[in-house]
C-alpha positions in Angstrom: 15.7 14.2 17.1 14.6 17.8 17.9 11.1 17.0 16.6 10.8 14.1 19.1 12.0 16.3 21.9 9.4 19.0 20.9 6.7 16.3 20.8 7.6 15.2 24.3 7.5 18.8 25.5 4.1 19.3 23.8 2.7 16.2 25.7 1.7 14.1 22.7 -0.1 10.8 23.4 1.5 8.6 20.8 4.5 9.1 18.4 4.0 7.6 14.9 7.2 7.6 12.8 7.0 6.3 9.3 10.7 6.9 8.7 14.1 5.2 8.5 16.0 6.3 11.5 19.8 6.0 11.0 20.7 8.4 13.9 19.7 6.1 16.8 16.7 5.9 19.0 17.7 7.6 22.2 15.2 10.5 21.7 12.5 7.8 21.3 13.6 6.2 24.6 13.1 9.6 26.3 9.6 9.6 24.9 8.9 6.1 26.3 10.4 7.1 29.6 7.8 9.8 29.7 5.0 7.3 29.0 4.6 8.0 25.3 4.4 4.9 23.1 6.6 5.2 20.0 5.6 3.3 16.8 8.0 2.9 13.9 7.8 1.4 10.4 9.8 -1.8 9.9 11.0 -0.2 6.5 10.7 -1.6 3.0 13.8 -3.8 2.3 11.9 -7.1 2.1 11.7 -9.9 1.4 15.4 -10.3 2.3 16.3 -11.6 5.8 18.0 -9.4 8.4 16.8 -6.2 6.8 14.3 -5.1 9.4 14.9 -1.5 10.6 14.0 0.5 13.7 14.8 -2.3 16.0 15.4 -0.6 19.4 13.8 -2.6 22.2 11.5 0.2 23.4 9.9 0.7 20.0 6.9 -1.0 18.4 8.1 -2.0 15.0 5.4 -2.6 12.4 5.4 -4.9 9.3 3.1 -4.4 6.4 0.3 -6.7 5.1 -2.4 -6.8 2.5 -6.1 -6.4 3.1 -9.1 -8.3 1.6 -9.6 -5.8 -1.2 -8.6 -6.4 -4.8 -8.9 -4.4 -8.0 -9.4 -7.2 -10.7 -9.4 -6.4 -14.4 -10.1 -8.8 -17.3 -7.7 -9.2 -20.2 -9.4 -10.8 -23.2 -7.1 -12.2 -25.9 -8.0 -12.4 -29.6 -8.8 -16.1 -29.3 -11.5 -15.4 -26.7 -9.4 -16.5 -23.7 -10.0 -14.3 -20.6 -7.3 -13.7 -18.0 -7.3 -11.7 -14.8 -4.8 -9.1 -13.5 -5.0 -6.1 -11.2 -5.3 -2.4 -12.2 -6.9 0.9 -11.4 -7.9 1.6 -15.0 -11.0 3.8 -15.2 -11.2 5.3 -18.7 -14.5 4.1 -20.1 -13.7 5.2 -23.7 -10.5 3.2 -23.9 -11.8 0.1 -22.2 -12.7 -3.1 -24.1 -11.0 -2.0 -27.3 -8.8 -4.6 -29.0 -5.1 -3.5 -29.5 -2.1 -5.2 -30.9 0.3 -6.8 -28.4 4.0 -6.1 -28.4 5.8 -8.7 -26.4 9.3 -8.0 -24.9 10.7 -11.5 -24.5 14.1 -10.6 -23.0 12.7 -10.7 -19.5 13.6 -7.1 -18.7 11.6 -3.9 -18.2 13.7 -0.8 -18.8 13.3 2.6 -20.2 15.2 1.7 -23.4 12.4 -0.8 -24.3 9.7 1.6 -23.2 11.1 4.3 -25.4 11.3 2.0 -28.4 9.5 3.1 -31.6 7.7 -0.3 -31.6 5.7 0.8 -28.6 3.3 3.0 -30.6 -0.2 1.5 -30.9 0.7 -1.6 -29.0 0.0 -3.1 -25.6 3.4 -3.6 -24.1 4.1 -6.8 -22.0 7.3 -7.1 -20.1 8.8 -8.9 -17.2 10.7 -8.3 -13.9 13.0 -11.0 -12.7 13.2 -9.4 -9.2 10.7 -10.1 -6.4 10.4 -6.4 -5.5 10.3 -3.8 -8.3 10.8 -0.1 -7.4 7.5 1.7 -7.7 9.2 4.9 -8.9 10.9 3.0 -11.7 7.6 1.3 -12.7 5.9 4.7 -12.8 8.7 5.9 -15.1 8.2 2.9 -17.4 4.4 3.5 -17.7 4.9 7.2 -18.3 7.4 6.3 -21.1 4.9 3.9 -22.7 2.3 6.6 -22.7 4.7 9.2 -24.1 5.6 6.9 -27.0 2.1 6.2 -28.0 1.5 2.8 -26.2 -2.1 1.7 -25.8 -1.4 -0.4 -22.7 1.2 -1.7 -20.3 1.1 -5.2 -18.8 3.8 -5.8 -16.1 4.7 -9.3 -15.0 6.1 -10.0 -11.5 5.8 -12.8 -9.0 4.6 -10.3 -6.3 2.4 -7.7 -8.0 1.3 -5.4 -5.2 2.2 -2.4 -7.4 -1.1 -0.6 -7.9 0.3 2.5 -6.3 2.3 3.1 -9.5 -0.8 2.7 -11.8 -3.0 5.3 -10.2 -1.2 8.1 -12.0 -2.3 6.6 -15.3 -5.8 5.4 -14.4 -7.4 7.7 -17.0 -4.7 7.3 -19.6 -4.0 3.7 -20.7 -4.6 0.4 -19.0 -1.6 -0.5 -16.8 -2.1 -4.0 -15.4 -0.2 -6.2 -13.0 -0.2 -10.0 -13.7 1.6 -13.0 -12.3 3.9 -15.4 -14.2 1.1 -18.0 -14.9 -1.0 -15.4 -16.7 2.0 -14.1 -18.5 2.8 -17.6 -19.8 -0.7 -17.9 -21.3 -0.3 -14.6 -23.1 3.1 -15.8 -24.4 1.5 -19.0 -25.7 -1.2 -17.0 -27.5 1.3 -14.5 -28.9 3.6 -17.3 -30.3 0.7 -19.0 -32.1 -1.2 -16.0 -33.5 -0.3 -14.1 -36.7 -2.0 -11.0 -35.4 -2.1 -11.1 -31.6 -4.5 -8.6 -30.0 -6.0 -8.1 -26.6 -8.5 -5.8 -24.8 -8.7 -4.7 -21.2 -11.9 -4.1 -19.2 -12.5 -1.4 -16.6 -11.1 -2.1 -13.1 -13.5 -3.1 -10.4 -13.3 -3.4 -6.6 -13.9 -6.6 -4.8 -13.9 -7.2 -1.0 -14.4 -10.2 1.1 -13.2 -13.4 2.7 -12.9 -15.1 -0.7 -9.6 -13.3 -1.0 -7.1 -14.7 1.5 -5.8 -11.8 3.7 -3.9 -10.6 5.4 -0.7 -11.6 3.7 2.7 -10.1 4.5 3.9 -7.8 1.7 7.0 -8.7 -0.3 8.5 -5.3 0.4 8.1 -5.5 4.2 11.4 -5.9 5.9 12.1 -9.3 7.5 14.0 -10.3 10.7 16.0 -11.4 12.4 17.5 -8.2 13.6 21.1 -7.8 12.6 21.6 -5.3 15.4 19.9 -7.3 18.3 19.6 -10.9 17.2 18.3 -11.8 20.7 15.3 -9.5 20.2 12.5 -10.7 17.8 11.7 -8.0 15.2 9.4 -6.9 13.7 6.9 -6.8 16.5 3.5 -6.9 14.7 1.9 -6.5 11.2 -0.9 -4.2 10.1 -2.5 -3.1 6.8 0.1 -1.5 4.5 -0.8 -2.4 0.9 -2.9 -0.2 -1.4 -4.1 1.9 1.5 -6.3 4.9 0.7 -4.6 7.9 2.1 -4.7 11.7 2.0 -2.7 12.9 -1.0 -0.1 15.7 -0.5 -0.9 18.6 -2.7 2.6 18.9 -4.2 4.3 17.6 -7.4 2.7 14.7 -9.3 0.3 14.0 -6.5 -1.7 17.1 -7.3 -3.3 15.4 -10.3 -4.7 12.6 -8.0 -7.1 14.8 -6.1 -7.4 14.7 -2.3 -6.8 10.9 -1.9 -4.6 8.3 -3.4 -3.4 4.7 -2.8 -0.1 4.1 -1.2 1.8 1.0 0.1 4.6 0.5 2.6 5.4 -0.1 6.2 4.9 3.6 6.4 1.2 2.9 5.8 1.1 0.1 8.4 2.7 2.1 11.1 -0.1 4.7 11.5 -2.7 1.9 11.7 -1.0 0.7 14.9 -0.5 4.2 16.2 -4.2 4.9 15.8 -5.1 1.7 17.6 -2.8 2.6 20.5 -4.4 6.1 20.7 -7.8 4.5 21.1 -6.4 2.0 23.7 -4.8 4.8 25.6 -8.1 6.6 26.0 -9.5 3.4 27.5 -6.4 2.5 29.6 -4.7 5.8 30.5 -2.6 4.2 33.2 -0.9 1.6 30.9 2.8 2.0 30.1 4.2 2.0 26.5 5.3 -1.6 27.1 1.8 -2.6 28.2 0.3 -1.3 24.9 3.0 -3.2 23.0 2.3 -6.4 25.0 -1.5 -6.1 24.6 -1.2 -5.8 20.8 1.4 -8.6 20.4 -0.1 -11.2 22.7 -3.6 -10.9 21.1 -2.4 -10.8 17.4 -3.7 -13.2 14.7 -1.5 -15.8 13.1 -4.2 -17.0 10.7 -6.0 -15.2 7.8 -9.6 -14.5 7.2 -10.1 -18.1 6.2 -8.5 -19.5 9.3 -5.5 -20.6 7.4 -1.8 -19.8 8.3 -0.7 -16.3 7.3 1.3 -16.3 4.1 4.2 -14.0 3.1 5.0 -12.7 -0.4 8.6 -13.8 -1.0 10.6 -15.7 -3.6 8.7 -18.0 -3.6 5.6 -17.3 -1.5 5.7 -19.1 1.8 3.9 -19.7 5.1 4.8 -16.6 7.2 6.8 -16.8 10.4 7.6 -14.4 13.2 10.5 -12.9 11.2 7.8 -11.8 8.7 5.0 -10.6 11.0 6.4 -10.5 14.6 3.6 -11.7 16.9 1.1 -11.6 14.1 -1.6 -9.4 12.5 -3.0 -6.7 14.8 -6.3 -7.5 16.6 -7.6 -4.1 18.0 -10.7 -5.5 19.7 -8.9 -8.2 21.7 -6.0 -5.9 22.5 -8.4 -3.9 24.7 -8.8 -6.9 26.9 -5.5 -8.9 26.8 -5.9 -10.6 30.2 -2.1 -10.5 31.0 0.6 -8.1 29.9 4.4 -8.3 29.9 5.3 -4.9 31.3 8.6 -3.1 31.3 9.7 -0.1 33.3 11.8 2.4 31.4 14.6 1.9 34.0 14.9 -1.7 32.8 15.9 -0.5 29.4 18.2 2.1 30.9 20.0 -0.4 33.0 20.4 -2.8 30.2 21.9 -0.3 27.8 24.2 1.1 30.5 25.6 -2.4 30.7 25.9 -2.8 27.0 27.7 0.5 26.5 30.0 -0.2 29.4 29.0 2.9 31.3 27.8 0.9 34.3 30.6 -1.1 36.0 28.3 -2.5 38.7 28.7 -6.2 39.3 25.0 -6.7 38.5 25.8 -6.1 34.9 25.9 -9.6 33.4 26.5 -10.8 29.8 24.7 -8.5 27.4 22.9 -11.2 25.5 21.7 -12.9 28.7 20.3 -9.5 29.8 18.4 -9.3 26.5 17.0 -12.8 27.0 15.6 -11.7 30.4 14.2 -8.4 29.4 10.4 -8.7 29.9 9.5 -8.6 26.2 6.3 -10.3 24.8 8.5 -12.5 22.6 11.6 -14.7 23.0 14.5 -15.0 20.6 17.6 -17.2 21.1 19.9 -17.0 18.2 22.7 -19.3 19.5 21.4 -22.2 21.5 24.4 -24.5 21.9 23.0 -26.7 24.7 20.4 -25.1 27.0 19.2 -21.7 28.0 16.6 -20.4 30.5 14.9 -17.1 30.3 12.6 -15.4 32.8 9.4 -13.5 32.3 6.8 -11.7 34.5 3.1 -11.2 33.6 0.7 -8.8 35.2 -3.0 -9.5 35.4 -5.1 -6.7 33.9 -8.3 -8.7 33.6 -10.6 -10.3 36.2 -8.9 -10.2 39.6 -9.3 -13.9 40.4 -7.9 -15.8 37.5 -6.0 -19.0 36.8 -3.8 -19.3 33.7 -2.3 -22.5 32.4 0.6 -22.7 29.9 0.3 -24.3 26.5 3.6 -24.9 24.8 4.3 -25.2 21.1 8.1 -25.8 21.1 10.3 -24.9 18.1 11.2 -27.9 16.0 14.2 -29.8 17.4 14.0 -28.0 20.8 12.7 -29.2 24.1 10.8 -26.4 25.9 9.7 -26.4 29.6 7.8 -23.8 31.5 7.9 -23.5 35.3 5.4 -23.1 36.8 2.8 -24.3 34.3 0.0 -22.7 36.3 -0.3 -19.0 37.4 -2.8 -18.0 40.0 -3.9 -14.4 40.4 -6.0 -12.8 43.1 -6.7 -9.5 44.7 -3.3 -9.3 46.3 -1.4 -11.2 43.6 -1.5 -9.2 40.4 1.9 -10.3 39.0 3.6 -13.7 38.6 6.9 -14.8 37.2 7.9 -17.9 35.4 10.9 -19.4 33.6 11.1 -21.0 30.2 13.9 -23.5 29.5 15.1 -24.5 26.1 17.3 -27.5 25.3 18.6 -28.6 21.9 17.6 -32.2 21.2 20.7 -32.8 19.2 23.9 -31.0 18.3 23.4 -29.4 14.9 24.4 -26.3 13.0 20.8 -25.4 12.3 18.5 -22.6 11.2 15.8 -20.8 13.1 12.6 -22.7 14.1 9.6 -21.1 15.6 7.1 -21.8 18.4 4.7 -20.2 20.8 3.9 -20.0 24.5 0.3 -19.4 25.3 -1.3 -18.7 28.7 -5.0 -19.5 28.8 -7.5 -18.8 31.5 -10.2 -21.2 30.3 -12.2 -18.3 28.9 -11.6 -15.7 26.3 -7.9 -14.9 27.0 -5.2 -16.6 25.0 -2.0 -14.7 25.8 0.5 -15.8 23.1 4.1 -14.8 22.6 6.2 -15.9 19.6 9.4 -17.8 20.0 12.4 -18.1 17.6 15.3 -20.4 18.4 18.4 -21.3 16.4 20.4 -24.4 17.5 24.1 -24.1 16.7 27.3 -26.0 17.5 29.7 -23.1 17.1 29.7 -19.6 15.6 30.3 -19.8 11.9 30.3 -17.0 9.4 27.7 -18.5 7.0 25.1 -19.4 9.6 25.4 -16.9 12.5 25.3 -13.1 12.4 
């Protein structure tokens, strides 16, 4: 808290906080009130629902995604079959040498197995049955395999973005991540060969549109927010997997040199902070909410092959706003968003005075309704029993004379109506308000469905906000937070 207060006093331009804040976000609100955008990591408790962190309304909360860079490595079995995994293996002397395979068939990777006397001289293959495996634990396993004379370590997991654990052993033994399909082929070979062996090539780097990206990382925390279900979180996604970063010159990191690979929403957060810093130099008069709106309303929801964004989960799935918020950040378009959803700091202050009961003014209406009408660049309605109407206001920051028309993609099972459907801006009319009404098509105790509202000027501006709605009949423990 004191660090944030000191940063405000020093007049910083952007606050980038790759931390889990369990003490509240009031100091961050003070920063926002002073015109300082505050960017937080969404934290790494994915792929489980309702685990997104740092969800205060005035924050920009960032999810993590992959990039179009892979580090493939070839595994050649004794029967000539070649398989592909990922690794950072770089020891030319050890590469392409056949070694015996030791297969651990009990589906578990633990230090007891890694410390087994059977490890010596073998390539160890083991499995994780969880969708997210702790990097620190994986590093410990690989270290134990090396200590006990292992010649290689092949780790099987459905979501295998674990290269950050392998870099410490890049010059020791090949440590390889594979998926379950590749593992099954190794098992087939192992079970039919009297002397199963394998060799591993050097790692290489590949970049390009042939590798679908971005994809939301398995570890990236998902919504909905358990604290504020009526606020859609996270807000946006940015690169956060296998990011080349400066290495701290302490502890085990010293052996990596000046740079290393790291993964986490903590890596995604500074990407967005840096983008805001550039945007702030171009738009010094924008508010923190304006930067947030510009990033969210211009975000991508398709990958580099124009296909829907995917999310690593159990199983993998098409991503939705609880995975990526408004989508994957688009820095170039954010510089020219067309319209913004702006919020004055006093609006936050008024809302939370009502929520905390410190404001007894009659203008304090139901807390959840107040959240619905806060001018956020997203809409979340967690308990639609019949109908609900929310209000929004957009400000034109593009060409003075502009006409925007609404395009509606309603959530499944919900009727969605925007009034008015056309917004006209001119020299003397820079802001326009509209209402969005939602009505459940049938009474059902349902789950969330998602949609979009887009304002288009007929040119380059497509101003999109994500929508999440859950239709319910009544509040039940198993379906409603």
